[in-house]
C-alpha positions as CSV (number, residue, x, y, z in Angstrom):
1,M,8.8,-2.3,-8.2
2,G,9.4,-4.3,-5.0
3,C,11.0,-3.1,-1.9
4,N,14.8,-2.8,-2.1
5,S,15.9,-4.3,1.2
6,S,14.6,-5.7,4.5
7,K,17.6,-4.1,6.3
8,V,16.8,-1.3,8.7
9,A,18.0,2.2,8.0
10,P,19.8,4.1,10.7
11,G,17.4,5.6,13.2
12,V,14.5,3.4,12.1
13,K,13.1,1.1,14.7
14,E,13.5,-2.7,14.2
15,V,10.1,-4.4,13.8
16,K,9.2,-7.9,14.7
17,W,7.7,-8.9,11.4
18,P,8.2,-12.5,10.3
19,K,11.2,-12.9,8.1
20,A,9.3,-14.8,5.4
21,L,6.9,-11.9,5.1
22,L,9.7,-9.4,4.8
23,K,11.3,-11.4,2.1
24,A,7.9,-11.6,0.2
25,M,7.5,-7.9,0.5
26,E,10.8,-7.2,-1.1
27,S,9.5,-8.4,-4.4
28,T,5.9,-7.3,-4.2
29,A,4.7,-4.0,-5.6
30,L,2.7,-2.2,-2.9
31,L,0.6,0.9,-3.5
32,D,0.4,3.9,-1.2
33,A,-2.9,4.0,0.6
34,G,-2.9,7.8,0.4
35,W,-2.3,7.7,-3.3
36,L,-5.2,5.3,-3.8
37,A,-7.5,7.5,-1.6
38,D,-6.6,10.5,-3.7
39,L,-7.3,8.6,-6.9
40,A,-10.7,7.6,-5.6
41,E,-11.5,11.2,-4.6
42,R,-10.6,12.4,-8.1
43,G,-13.0,9.7,-9.6
44,G,-10.0,7.8,-11.0
45,V,-9.7,4.1,-11.9
46,L,-6.9,1.8,-10.7
47,P,-4.4,1.5,-13.6
48,R,-2.7,-1.7,-14.7
49,C,0.2,-2.6,-12.5
50,Q,2.8,-1.7,-15.2
51,D,1.1,1.8,-15.5
52,V,1.2,2.7,-11.8
53,P,3.5,5.7,-11.4
54,R,6.6,5.3,-9.2
55,R,5.3,7.9,-6.7
56,A,2.3,5.6,-6.0
57,K,4.4,2.8,-4.7
58,V,5.5,2.2,-1.1
59,S,8.8,0.9,0.0
60,L,9.4,-1.4,3.0
61,A,11.5,1.5,4.5
62,D,8.4,3.8,4.3
63,M,6.3,1.2,6.1
64,R,8.9,0.6,8.8
65,K,8.4,4.1,10.1
66,W,5.2,3.0,11.8
67,T,6.0,3.3,15.5
68,D,4.4,0.1,16.8
69,E,6.8,-2.7,16.3
70,Y,4.1,-5.2,16.0
71,T,1.8,-3.4,13.6
72,L,2.1,-4.3,9.9
73,P,1.0,-1.2,7.9
74,L,-0.3,-3.3,5.0
75,L,-3.8,-3.7,3.6
76,V,-4.7,-6.6,1.4
77,I,-7.6,-6.1,-0.9
78,S,-9.1,-8.9,-3.0
79,Y,-12.4,-9.3,-4.7
80,P,-13.8,-10.9,-7.9
81,W,-13.4,-8.9,-11.1
82,L,-16.5,-6.9,-11.9
83,G,-15.8,-6.9,-15.6
84,R,-14.1,-9.2,-18.1
85,L,-11.3,-6.8,-19.0
86,H,-10.8,-4.8,-15.8
87,P,-11.5,-5.6,-12.1
88,D,-13.1,-2.2,-11.4
89,E,-13.6,-0.5,-14.7
90,Y,-15.5,2.5,-13.3
91,G,-13.7,2.8,-9.9
92,E,-16.7,1.8,-7.9
93,Q,-14.8,-0.5,-5.5
94,L,-12.0,2.0,-5.2
95,R,-14.4,4.7,-4.1
96,K,-16.2,2.4,-1.6
97,L,-12.9,1.6,0.0
98,A,-11.5,5.2,-0.1
99,F,-12.5,6.0,3.5
100,V,-10.6,3.0,4.8
101,L,-7.6,3.9,2.7
102,R,-7.7,7.5,3.9
103,A,-8.0,6.5,7.6
104,F,-4.9,4.3,7.4
105,Q,-3.0,7.0,5.5
106,I,-3.8,9.6,8.1
107,E,-2.6,7.4,10.9
108,A,0.6,6.5,9.0
109,K,1.2,10.1,8.2
110,R,1.0,11.0,11.9
111,V,4.1,8.8,12.5
112,G,5.8,9.8,9.3
113,G,5.3,6.5,7.5
114,K,3.1,5.0,4.8
115,V,0.6,2.1,4.5
116,G,1.2,-0.3,1.7
117,V,-1.7,-1.8,-0.2
118,F,-1.6,-5.1,-2.0
119,W,-4.5,-4.9,-4.4
120,E,-5.3,-8.2,-6.0
């Protein structure tokens, strides 16, 4: 599920993100940093993209609530697969990154928004 639109909702501050980035984010599934941190704390494992629940995804509108017009509330995580069939079969990498995900989620929650995560 990608973001629906790069249009700004009424009452949401216009941000100065590059137009090409906004366009790319419209069709990119982004995960909620808080959902990922919760998953790590429960000892979970990142599911396949098609199995990620709707509540775990972040919209561009959620991310635009970040108050700093120059901050992009997006984390990009990339690392080599640890196994042949799953990139993090036992959730080890997820748990190692949970403190970073939680820190960003706390800051985003302070301003009413969310941080999107592109997990590759």
